[in-house]
C-alpha positions in Angstrom: 210.8 -135.4 -6.8 212.7 -132.1 -6.8 210.9 -129.9 -9.3 213.0 -126.8 -8.6 215.7 -127.8 -11.0 217.0 -126.1 -14.2 218.3 -128.5 -16.8 221.2 -127.5 -19.0 222.7 -129.6 -21.8 226.5 -129.8 -21.4 228.8 -129.9 -24.5 229.3 -133.7 -24.0 225.5 -134.3 -24.2 225.1 -134.8 -20.4 222.4 -132.9 -18.6 223.3 -130.7 -15.6 220.4 -130.4 -13.1 220.9 -127.4 -10.9 218.8 -125.8 -8.2 218.8 -124.4 -4.7 219.2 -126.7 -1.7 216.1 -126.1 0.5 218.2 -126.1 3.6 221.3 -124.1 2.7 219.7 -122.1 -0.1 223.0 -122.6 -2.1 223.0 -123.8 -5.7 223.9 -127.4 -6.1 224.1 -129.4 -9.3 224.3 -133.0 -10.5 225.2 -134.1 -14.0 223.5 -137.1 -15.5 222.8 -138.7 -18.9 219.8 -137.5 -20.8 218.4 -141.0 -20.9 218.6 -141.4 -17.1 217.0 -137.9 -16.6 214.1 -138.8 -18.9 213.5 -142.2 -17.2 213.5 -140.6 -13.7 211.4 -137.4 -14.4 208.9 -139.3 -16.5 208.4 -141.7 -13.7 209.8 -144.7 -15.5 212.5 -145.4 -12.9 213.3 -144.8 -9.3 216.3 -142.5 -8.6 218.5 -145.4 -7.4 217.7 -147.3 -10.6 217.9 -144.3 -13.0 221.2 -143.0 -11.4 223.2 -145.9 -10.1 226.5 -144.0 -10.5 225.4 -141.1 -8.3 226.1 -141.1 -4.6 223.1 -141.4 -2.3 223.5 -137.7 -1.4 223.3 -136.7 -5.1 220.2 -138.8 -5.6 218.7 -137.3 -2.4 219.1 -133.9 -3.9 217.2 -135.0 -7.0 214.5 -136.5 -4.8 214.0 -133.9 -2.1 216.1 -130.9 -2.9 218.4 -131.5 0.0 222.1 -131.3 -0.9 224.8 -133.3 0.9 225.8 -130.1 2.8 222.1 -129.5 3.8 221.8 -133.1 4.9 224.9 -132.6 7.1 223.4 -129.4 8.6 220.1 -131.2 9.4 221.6 -134.3 10.9 225.2 -133.5 11.8 228.3 -135.6 11.3 226.8 -138.5 13.2 224.6 -139.4 10.3 226.1 -140.0 6.8 224.5 -139.4 3.5 220.9 -140.8 3.3 220.7 -144.5 2.7 218.2 -145.4 0.0 217.1 -149.0 -0.2 217.4 -150.7 -3.5 214.0 -151.9 -4.7 
């Protein structure tokens, strides 16, 4: 779980989770519902279950701190965004 995130409530009630990618060092953010964020960060749901509307790359950022751009730098164009098995 990426614990280097700052949470900001957006005007529409959504939560913006922002932090540095550990590979690129660039800020990256993902916006999620408050309910989903609470479920995930309190350990009540896996990322793929808490955030089904996010791409696998966005979920990977919340899990490991690796942004989609960082993933591409690590693995190149031959490997797409990380695949996360549904469990």
